[in-house]
SERO-4910 file (N, C-alpha, C, O; in steps of 0.05 Angstrom, whole numbers):
BEGIN
 pado doro    nc1    nc2    nc3   cac1   cac2   cac3    cc1    cc2    cc3    oc1    oc2    oc3
  Unk    A   1929   3071   1975   1910   3079   1955   1917   3107   1946   1925   3124   1962
  Unk    A   1913   3111   1920   1919   3137   1908   1896   3143   1888   1887   3125   1874
  Unk    A   1888   3168   1887   1867   3176   1868   1874   3202   1854   1885   3220   1867
  Unk    A   1866   3205   1829   1871   3230   1814   1851   3232   1791   1839   3212   1783
  Unk    A   1849   3256   1781   1831   3262   1758   1848   3270   1735   1867   3286   1738
  Unk    A   1842   3261   1711   1856   3268   1687   1838   3266   1663   1828   3245   1657
  Unk    A   1833   3289   1650   1818   3290   1625   1791   3276   1627   1784   3260   1610
  Unk    A   1776   3283   1648   1748   3272   1650   1747   3244   1661   1725   3232   1661
  Unk    A   1769   3233   1671   1769   3206   1682   1781   3207   1710   1802   3219   1714
  Unk    A   1768   3194   1729   1780   3190   1756   1793   3163   1757   1782   3143   1749
  Unk    A   1818   3163   1767   1834   3139   1769   1838   3133   1799   1843   3151   1814
  Unk    A   1835   3108   1807   1840   3100   1834   1859   3076   1833   1852   3055   1822
  Unk    A   1882   3080   1845   1902   3058   1846   1899   3046   1874   1906   3058   1894
  Unk    A   1891   3021   1875   1887   3006   1900   1914   2995   1910   1933   2992   1895
  Unk    A   1915   2990   1935   1939   2979   1947   1948   2953   1934   1971   2946   1935
  Unk    A   1929   2938   1923   1934   2913   1910   1948   2917   1883   1958   2898   1871
  Unk    A   1949   2942   1873   1960   2948   1847   1939   2950   1826   1945   2959   1804
  Unk    A   1915   2941   1832   1893   2943   1813   1884   2972   1810   1884   2987   1829
  Unk    A   1877   2980   1785   1868   3008   1781   1839   3007   1772   1831   2992   1754
  Unk    A   1823   3024   1785   1795   3028   1778   1793   3055   1765   1804   3075   1775
  Unk    A   1779   3057   1742   1776   3082   1728   1747   3086   1721   1732   3067   1716
  Unk    A   1738   3111   1722   1711   3117   1713   1710   3146   1703   1724   3163   1713
  Unk    A   1693   3150   1683   1689   3176   1672   1670   3192   1690   1652   3182   1702
  Unk    A   1676   3219   1691   1659   3236   1708   1632   3241   1694   1613   3249   1707
  Unk    A   1630   3236   1668   1605   3240   1653   1583   3222   1666   1588   3199   1671
  Unk    A   1560   3234   1671   1538   3220   1683   1535   3226   1712   1514   3221   1724
  Unk    A   1556   3236   1725   1555   3244   1753   1551   3274   1754   1570   3289   1748
  Unk    A   1527   3284   1761   1521   3312   1759   1540   3330   1775   1548   3352   1765
  Unk    A   1548   3322   1798   1566   3339   1815   1593   3340   1803   1606   3361   1802
  Unk    A   1604   3317   1794   1630   3317   1782   1631   3332   1756   1650   3346   1750
  Unk    A   1610   3328   1740   1609   3342   1714   1609   3373   1717   1620   3387   1700
  Unk    A   1597   3382   1738   1594   3411   1742   1619   3423   1756   1621   3448   1759
  Unk    A   1637   3407   1766   1660   3416   1781   1681   3428   1764   1684   3421   1740
  Unk    A   1697   3445   1776   1721   3457   1762   1743   3436   1762   1742   3417   1777
  Unk    A   1764   3441   1746   1787   3424   1746   1800   3423   1774   1808   3402   1783
  Unk    A   1801   3447   1787   1813   3448   1814   1797   3431   1834   1809   3417   1850
  Unk    A   1771   3433   1832   1754   3417   1850   1757   3388   1845   1758   3372   1863
  Unk    A   1758   3380   1819   1761   3352   1812   1788   3341   1822   1790   3317   1829
  Unk    A   1808   3358   1822   1835   3349   1831   1838   3347   1861   1857   3335   1870
  Unk    A   1819   3357   1876   1820   3356   1905   1804   3332   1915   1782   3335   1925
  Unk    A   1815   3309   1913   1802   3284   1921   1814   3276   1948   1838   3273   1951
  Unk    A   1797   3273   1968   1806   3263   1994   1801   3233   1995   1779   3223   1988
  Unk    A   1821   3219   2003   1818   3190   2006   1807   3185   2034   1818   3194   2054
  Unk    A   1786   3170   2035   1773   3164   2060   1774   3133   2063   1778   3119   2044
  Unk    A   1770   3124   2087   1771   3095   2092   1751   3080   2074   1758   3059   2064
  Unk    A   1728   3092   2070   1707   3078   2055   1706   3086   2026   1690   3075   2011
  Unk    A   1722   3106   2017   1720   3114   1989   1733   3141   1984   1753   3148   1995
  Unk    A   1721   3156   1965   1731   3182   1956   1712   3204   1963   1688   3200   1964
  Unk    A   1724   3228   1969   1708   3251   1976   1719   3276   1963   1743   3280   1964
  Unk    A   1702   3291   1951   1709   3317   1940   1696   3338   1958   1672   3344   1954
  Unk    A   1711   3350   1976   1699   3368   1996   1685   3393   1985   1664   3401   1995
  Unk    A   1696   3405   1965   1685   3430   1954   1658   3426   1940   1641   3444   1939
  Unk    A   1653   3402   1930   1627   3397   1917   1610   3377   1932   1588   3369   1922
  Unk    A   1618   3370   1956   1603   3352   1974   1595   3326   1960   1572   3318   1962
  Unk    A   1614   3314   1946   1609   3288   1933   1625   3267   1947   1649   3271   1952
  Unk    A   1613   3244   1952   1626   3222   1965   1618   3197   1949   1595   3192   1945
  Unk    A   1638   3181   1942   1633   3156   1928   1647   3133   1944   1671   3135   1949
  Unk    A   1632   3113   1951   1644   3091   1966   1659   3073   1947   1653   3070   1924
  Unk    A   1680   3060   1958   1695   3041   1943   1678   3017   1935   1680   3006   1913
  Unk    A   1660   3009   1953   1642   2987   1947   1625   2994   1923   1622   2977   1905
  Unk    A   1614   3018   1922   1598   3027   1899   1615   3029   1874   1606   3020   1853
  Unk    A   1639   3040   1876   1656   3043   1852   1662   3016   1840   1661   3012   1816
  Unk    A   1668   2996   1857   1674   2969   1847   1650   2956   1834   1653   2938   1818
  Unk    A   1625   2965   1842   1600   2955   1829   1593   2970   1804   1575   2963   1790
  Unk    A   1608   2992   1798   1601   3008   1775   1583   3032   1781   1573   3045   1763
  Unk    A   1579   3038   1807   1563   3061   1815   1582   3085   1818   1597   3086   1837
  Unk    A   1580   3103   1799   1597   3127   1799   1582   3152   1805   1590   3174   1797
  Unk    A   1559   3149   1819   1543   3172   1826   1524   3181   1804   1515   3204   1804
  Unk    A   1518   3163   1785   1499   3170   1763   1471   3171   1775   1464   3157   1793
  Unk    A   1454   3188   1763   1426   3189   1772   1413   3162   1767   1419   3148   1747
  Unk    A   1395   3154   1784   1380   3129   1781   1360   3133   1758   1346   3153   1757
  Unk    A   1359   3114   1739   1341   3116   1716   1315   3102   1722   1297   3101   1705
***
């Protein structure tokens, strides 16, 4: 698995070759982060973690379309 940020979009390349993409817009922690913070994505067994901004998104949630948006 590989993950990166580019121009307001987080890309996750899964081992299967499938790519999951989502915009940071709507996620308050990601929107407020610097480019350097957004670029420091730790791959975890269960998902993605941005240590400097204490944001964690599970792969299960990402695949459901949950990108850390506030509940309406």
